[in-house]
KEKE-300124 format. One record per residue (C-alpha): y, x, z; residue number from 1. Coordinates in steps of 0.05 Angstrom, whole numbers, plus 5000, padded with zeros to 4 digits. Example, Ala and Ser with C-alpha at 12.3 -4.5 7.8 and 13.67 -1.06 7.14 Angstrom:
// KEKE-300124
(site (4910 5246 5156) 1);
(site (4979 5273 5143) 2);
***
This chain:
// KEKE-300124
(site (5006 4998 5000) 1);
(site (5069 5029 4983) 2);
(site (5123 5013 5021) 3);
(site (5203 5017 5014) 4);
(site (5251 5024 5070) 5);
(site (5317 5001 5066) 6);
(site (5370 5048 5088) 7);
(site (5432 5041 5123) 8);
(site (5494 5075 5087) 9);
(site (5514 5140 5128) 10);
(site (5571 5122 5167) 11);
(site (5614 5187 5186) 12);
(site (5646 5195 5264) 13);
(site (5699 5249 5258) 14);
(site (5691 5255 5335) 15);
(site (5614 5256 5339) 16);
(site (5587 5286 5271) 17);
(site (5515 5302 5252) 18);
(site (5489 5374 5275) 19);
(site (5491 5401 5202) 20);
(site (5570 5378 5204) 21);
(site (5579 5392 5283) 22);
(site (5564 5472 5250) 23);
(site (5595 5468 5187) 24);
(site (5667 5447 5223) 25);
(site (5664 5503 5285) 26);
(site (5653 5556 5233) 27);
(site (5715 5530 5186) 28);
(site (5756 5523 5258) 29);
(site (5730 5594 5281) 30);
(site (5742 5618 5208) 31);
(site (5816 5590 5210) 32);
(site (5832 5617 5279) 33);
(site (5809 5683 5256) 34);
(site (5854 5679 5185) 35);
(site (5910 5665 5243) 36);
(site (5897 5721 5276) 37);
(site (5900 5763 5203) 38);
(site (5967 5717 5186) 39);
(site (5995 5737 5251) 40);
(site (5984 5813 5235) 41);
(site (6029 5800 5168) 42);
(site (6078 5751 5191) 43);
(site (6092 5766 5260) 44);
(site (6142 5820 5235) 45);
(site (6178 5773 5188) 46);
(site (6181 5714 5242) 47);
(site (6210 5766 5300) 48);
(site (6266 5795 5242) 49);
(site (6281 5723 5231) 50);
(site (6284 5698 5306) 51);
(site (6358 5721 5318) 52);
(site (6377 5671 5260) 53);
(site (6339 5607 5296) 54);
(site (6356 5575 5347) 55);
(site (6325 5615 5398) 56);
(site (6276 5559 5436) 57);
(site (6260 5531 5366) 58);
(site (6237 5602 5344) 59);
(site (6197 5613 5385) 60);
(site (6163 5546 5379) 61);
(site (6136 5567 5310) 62);
(site (6120 5634 5324) 63);
(site (6078 5592 5379) 64);
(site (6047 5530 5336) 65);
(site (6050 5572 5275) 66);
(site (6011 5635 5285) 67);
(site (5988 5625 5369) 68);
(site (5958 5559 5361) 69);
(site (5904 5568 5306) 70);
(site (5881 5635 5339) 71);
(site (5867 5592 5393) 72);
(site (5815 5550 5355) 73);
(site (5768 5618 5337) 74);
(site (5768 5617 5417) 75);
(site (5746 5546 5420) 76);
(site (5693 5531 5372) 77);
(site (5632 5559 5393) 78);
(site (5637 5513 5459) 79);
(site (5697 5457 5454) 80);
(site (5673 5382 5431) 81);
(site (5688 5371 5368) 82);
(site (5738 5315 5398) 83);
(site (5777 5355 5429) 84);
(site (5775 5405 5380) 85);
(site (5803 5357 5333) 86);
(site (5858 5323 5370) 87);
(site (5887 5403 5376) 88);
(site (5878 5421 5309) 89);
(site (5915 5345 5288) 90);
(site (5971 5355 5336) 91);
(site (5979 5435 5313) 92);
(site (5983 5420 5236) 93);
(site (6032 5360 5249) 94);
(site (6085 5398 5295) 95);
(site (6078 5458 5251) 96);
(site (6088 5403 5186) 97);
(site (6159 5381 5222) 98);
(site (6176 5451 5241) 99);
(site (6165 5469 5166) 100);
(site (6209 5405 5152) 101);
(site (6263 5420 5200) 102);
(site (6270 5494 5196) 103);
(site (6340 5498 5163) 104);
(site (6368 5453 5213) 105);
(site (6353 5510 5268) 106);
(site (6391 5559 5239) 107);
(site (6438 5583 5284) 108);
(site (6496 5592 5233) 109);
(site (6482 5526 5197) 110);
(site (6431 5506 5142) 111);
(site (6447 5558 5080) 112);
(site (6452 5620 5130) 113);
(site (6391 5649 5124) 114);
(site (6374 5720 5094) 115);
(site (6312 5700 5071) 116);
(site (6255 5658 5059) 117);
(site (6231 5611 5116) 118);
(site (6173 5663 5137) 119);
(site (6129 5595 5156) 120);
(site (6122 5585 5084) 121);
(site (6071 5636 5087) 122);
(site (6017 5611 5126) 123);
(site (6032 5536 5097) 124);
(site (5961 5541 5064) 125);
(site (5925 5552 5127) 126);
(site (5957 5499 5170) 127);
(site (5926 5455 5095) 128);
(site (5863 5470 5112) 129);
(site (5858 5453 5181) 130);
(site (5892 5386 5159) 131);
(site (5834 5376 5117) 132);
(site (5776 5388 5173) 133);
(site (5815 5345 5214) 134);
(site (5822 5287 5163) 135);
(site (5767 5295 5115) 136);
(site (5790 5229 5068) 137);
(site (5819 5228 5003) 138);
(site (5894 5219 5036) 139);
(site (5882 5293 5058) 140);
(site (5904 5313 4984) 141);
(site (5974 5292 5004) 142);
(site (5988 5339 5053) 143);
(site (5978 5386 4998) 144);
(site (6016 5365 4945) 145);
(site (6076 5362 4995) 146);
(site (6070 5439 5007) 147);
(site (6110 5430 4934) 148);
(site (6175 5392 4951) 149);
(site (6172 5415 5019) 150);
(site (6172 5488 5006) 151);
(site (6222 5477 4942) 152);
(site (6276 5439 4990) 153);
(site (6269 5480 5049) 154);
(site (6281 5546 5012) 155);
(site (6343 5507 4985) 156);
(site (6369 5484 5047) 157);
(site (6355 5552 5080) 158);
(site (6403 5582 5037) 159);
(site (6351 5634 5009) 160);
(site (6390 5693 4976) 161);
(site (6340 5745 4973) 162);
(site (6289 5709 4937) 163);
(site (6314 5662 4887) 164);
(site (6248 5638 4859) 165);
(site (6239 5571 4903) 166);
(site (6210 5528 4847) 167);
(site (6161 5592 4836) 168);
(site (6142 5589 4909) 169);
(site (6138 5519 4903) 170);
(site (6088 5510 4863) 171);
(site (6050 5575 4879) 172);
(site (6053 5545 4957) 173);
(site (6021 5474 4933) 174);
(site (5970 5514 4890) 175);
(site (5937 5557 4935) 176);
(site (5938 5504 4988) 177);
(site (5903 5455 4944) 178);
(site (5853 5510 4916) 179);
(site (5828 5519 4996) 180);
(site (5831 5452 5015) 181);
(site (5783 5430 4956) 182);
(site (5743 5483 4978) 183);
(site (5733 5463 5053) 184);
(site (5732 5394 5035) 185);
(site (5669 5406 4995) 186);
(site (5635 5448 5044) 187);
(site (5651 5395 5100) 188);
(site (5617 5330 5056) 189);
(site (5559 5385 5033) 190);
(site (5550 5381 5112) 191);
(site (5546 5309 5120) 192);
(site (5513 5297 5054) 193);
(site (5446 5344 5093) 194);
(site (5458 5295 5159) 195);
(site (5460 5235 5111) 196);
(site (5392 5261 5074) 197);
(site (5359 5279 5148) 198);
(site (5378 5210 5171) 199);
(site (5350 5179 5109) 200);
(site (5283 5218 5122) 201);
(site (5281 5198 5199) 202);
(site (5284 5122 5173) 203);
(site (5237 5134 5121) 204);
(site (5186 5161 5169) 205);
(site (5203 5108 5223) 206);
(site (5192 5050 5165) 207);
(site (5129 5088 5145) 208);
(site (5101 5089 5211) 209);
(site (5114 5014 5219) 210);
(site (5080 4994 5159) 211);
(site (5020 5037 5176) 212);
(site (5019 4994 5246) 213);
(site (5022 4937 5210) 214);
(site (4965 4952 5161) 215);
(site (4925 4968 5220) 216);
(site (4946 4902 5254) 217);
(site (4924 4858 5186) 218);
(site (4859 4902 5183) 219);
(site (4847 4883 5255) 220);
(site (4864 4816 5239) 221);
(site (4822 4804 5179) 222);
(site (4761 4835 5215) 223);
(site (4767 4787 5274) 224);
(site (4773 4726 5224) 225);
(site (4708 4759 5184) 226);
(site (4666 4779 5236) 227);
(site (4684 4736 5281) 228);
(site (4707 4668 5274) 229);
(site (4682 4653 5209) 230);
(site (4604 4678 5231) 231);
(site (4620 4626 5288) 232);
(site (4634 4563 5243) 233);
(site (4575 4592 5184) 234);
(site (4526 4576 5252) 235);
(site (4550 4521 5275) 236);
(site (4553 4487 5208) 237);
(site (4480 4506 5206) 238);
(site (4424 4457 5216) 239);
(site (4392 4488 5280) 240);
(site (4450 4528 5328) 241);
(site (4431 4596 5343) 242);
(site (4421 4626 5414) 243);
(site (4493 4655 5439) 244);
(site (4524 4611 5396) 245);
(site (4576 4579 5455) 246);
(site (4578 4649 5481) 247);
(site (4603 4679 5412) 248);
(site (4651 4618 5396) 249);
(site (4687 4645 5468) 250);
(site (4702 4704 5443) 251);
(site (4724 4691 5384) 252);
(site (4780 4639 5415) 253);
(site (4796 4700 5466) 254);
(site (4820 4743 5409) 255);
(site (4855 4691 5378) 256);
(site (4895 4681 5447) 257);
(site (4900 4748 5449) 258);
(site (4932 4761 5382) 259);
(site (4970 4697 5393) 260);
(site (5004 4720 5457) 261);
(site (5064 4740 5460) 262);
(site (5061 4796 5518) 263);
(site (5078 4860 5488) 264);
(site (5030 4901 5527) 265);
(site (4971 4863 5472) 266);
(site (5011 4901 5424) 267);
(site (4985 4976 5424) 268);
(site (5000 5043 5382) 269);
(site (4939 5079 5371) 270);
(site (4960 5168 5384) 271);
(site (4978 5179 5322) 272);
(site (5028 5126 5312) 273);
(site (5062 5139 5378) 274);
(site (5070 5211 5358) 275);
(site (5108 5177 5299) 276);
(site (5155 5138 5336) 277);
(site (5169 5196 5388) 278);
(site (5178 5247 5328) 279);
(site (5222 5192 5286) 280);
(site (5265 5175 5358) 281);
(site (5277 5258 5369) 282);
(site (5305 5277 5310) 283);
(site (5340 5217 5306) 284);
(site (5380 5240 5371) 285);
(site (5376 5313 5355) 286);
(site (5358 5343 5286) 287);
(site (5345 5407 5305) 288);
(site (5292 5393 5358) 289);
(site (5227 5424 5346) 290);
(site (5175 5381 5350) 291);
(site (5103 5400 5356) 292);
(site (5053 5344 5375) 293);
(site (4975 5342 5378) 294);
(site (4938 5273 5388) 295);
(site (4858 5251 5396) 296);
(site (4826 5181 5383) 297);
(site (4844 5115 5357) 298);
(site (4837 5077 5423) 299);
(site (4920 5045 5431) 300);
(site (4969 5063 5479) 301);
(site (4999 4990 5502) 302);
(site (5074 4987 5468) 303);
(site (5109 4985 5541) 304);
(site (5084 5057 5551) 305);
(site (5108 5073 5480) 306);
(site (5181 5047 5489) 307);
(site (5188 5075 5558) 308);
(site (5171 5137 5535) 309);
(site (5205 5140 5469) 310);
(site (5273 5117 5508) 311);
(site (5266 5172 5563) 312);
(site (5253 5217 5511) 313);
(site (5322 5201 5476) 314);
(site (5361 5196 5539) 315);
(site (5334 5266 5555) 316);
(site (5359 5294 5492) 317);
(site (5425 5258 5504) 318);
(site (5432 5297 5563) 319);
(site (5420 5366 5542) 320);
(site (5466 5357 5484) 321);
(site (5520 5330 5530) 322);
(site (5511 5380 5583) 323);
(site (5470 5444 5564) 324);
(site (5515 5467 5511) 325);
(site (5530 5459 5428) 326);
(site (5483 5435 5382) 327);
(site (5485 5513 5353) 328);
(site (5469 5549 5411) 329);
(site (5421 5511 5448) 330);
(site (5346 5513 5432) 331);
(site (5315 5448 5445) 332);
(site (5234 5427 5446) 333);
(site (5192 5375 5445) 334);
(site (5116 5377 5456) 335);
(site (5078 5321 5450) 336);
(site (5008 5312 5469) 337);
(site (4973 5236 5458) 338);
(site (4913 5204 5473) 339);
(site (4883 5137 5486) 340);
(site (4883 5145 5563) 341);
(site (4943 5192 5572) 342);
(site (5014 5216 5539) 343);
(site (5049 5272 5559) 344);
(site (5115 5294 5528) 345);
(site (5153 5355 5550) 346);
(site (5226 5360 5530) 347);
(site (5259 5423 5541) 348);
(site (5319 5469 5530) 349);
(site (5350 5534 5542) 350);
(site (5422 5513 5562) 351);
(site (5471 5525 5622) 352);
(site (5413 5484 5664) 353);
(site (5439 5455 5730) 354);
(site (5424 5447 5808) 355);
(site (5392 5388 5825) 356);
(site (5417 5390 5900) 357);
(site (5492 5384 5868) 358);
(site (5476 5319 5813) 359);
(site (5491 5250 5854) 360);
(site (5433 5205 5859) 361);
(site (5474 5162 5824) 362);
(site (5466 5189 5758) 363);
(site (5446 5152 5718) 364);
(site (5426 5186 5657) 365);
(site (5374 5221 5705) 366);
(site (5353 5165 5751) 367);
(site (5350 5105 5709) 368);
(site (5342 5122 5643) 369);
(site (5286 5175 5654) 370);
(site (5253 5175 5723) 371);
(site (5252 5108 5737) 372);
(site (5238 5084 5671) 373);
(site (5176 5130 5667) 374);
(site (5148 5098 5742) 375);
(site (5156 5038 5727) 376);
(site (5103 5040 5682) 377);
(site (5028 5036 5714) 378);
(site (5009 5098 5712) 379);
(site (5077 5140 5693) 380);
(site (5109 5191 5718) 381);
(site (5171 5237 5708) 382);
(site (5194 5310 5737) 383);
(site (5262 5342 5721) 384);
(site (5266 5412 5725) 385);
(site (5327 5458 5721) 386);
(site (5368 5516 5742) 387);
(site (5439 5552 5731) 388);
(site (5425 5594 5663) 389);
(site (5355 5570 5664) 390);
(site (5358 5508 5620) 391);
(site (5318 5444 5634) 392);
(site (5258 5418 5625) 393);
(site (5240 5340 5625) 394);
(site (5162 5325 5639) 395);
(site (5135 5251 5619) 396);
(site (5073 5239 5627) 397);
(site (5029 5176 5627) 398);
(site (4956 5163 5654) 399);
(site (4913 5103 5642) 400);
(site (4909 5064 5704) 401);
***
């Protein structure tokens, strides 16, 4: 049987990107910070040389926002939350753009008195790249296109006499910005496509696992109809009822009631189906999870066990992502061992870890979503071990009572 899964479109949350997009974002922010360091070395003498021609506070502010602030992105790129990075970078871009436009107004001698080209025009391409990774939309191209009129009008208003080529500088600045923006936007969209493909693959794997479970259930129903119900009906229709017919009829009715019963504990997953379910859960939460699994047997595992273990595993991975460190700097692994009478899942990371004695018992992620969820199962248990600097290991176990 061939099963087709209908996949929802991949939506990009700019504050919570997928694993590939997050790695790329951090790399671009790091590159922008290092680029800012290079530009600072090149432009700082010019910026300091123009301080005496500017309002002192404004002059120092342009250096802080234009040169120093981008360097801070490199310092934060490897560990700060993406949401914080995005807010900071967006603020830098907006403030720098306002300073660029108003530069002539803060000349100490008034507009038209600057002895050279405004130094801020030498770094506008870097801020255009930062704007690209912050907003990542078609509208961001307007930032690059706006460089032409802004550079031209700023030079005219500043009164540049040393470099009387505002038009050439305006076109050159715009083209340089647009080229770098195009490259940045392309690599970010490629990273988002990687995340979209990974999500689609996980959904497809989950759909195939569900289809396989439905096929097994259909086979079971067919077997009950053929082996139990039809055989009893044929026997009852014969002139002489065979011995034990009543007992066989009772068993057939019990099988029918079991199929019709809405109690989810009667619906179950074979060990292989549970492994597929846990694999989809782990990779959906964290695509970089190293998952290893082994299973034996065909007898079913109750679905309440499967759902509780899956939800506890998802919460363990979410806690790891929130507290252990950035996705690209922490290794996470999940080991699954499943058989009809027992399930063991070990979720481990090599992140920052924590001291259990310093964590409140009311912390819901561990207490409710992991420990109490597993303990609510007959035969279920959970254990969390961790230490500062030693990572965290969450062990989920179920033994058939």
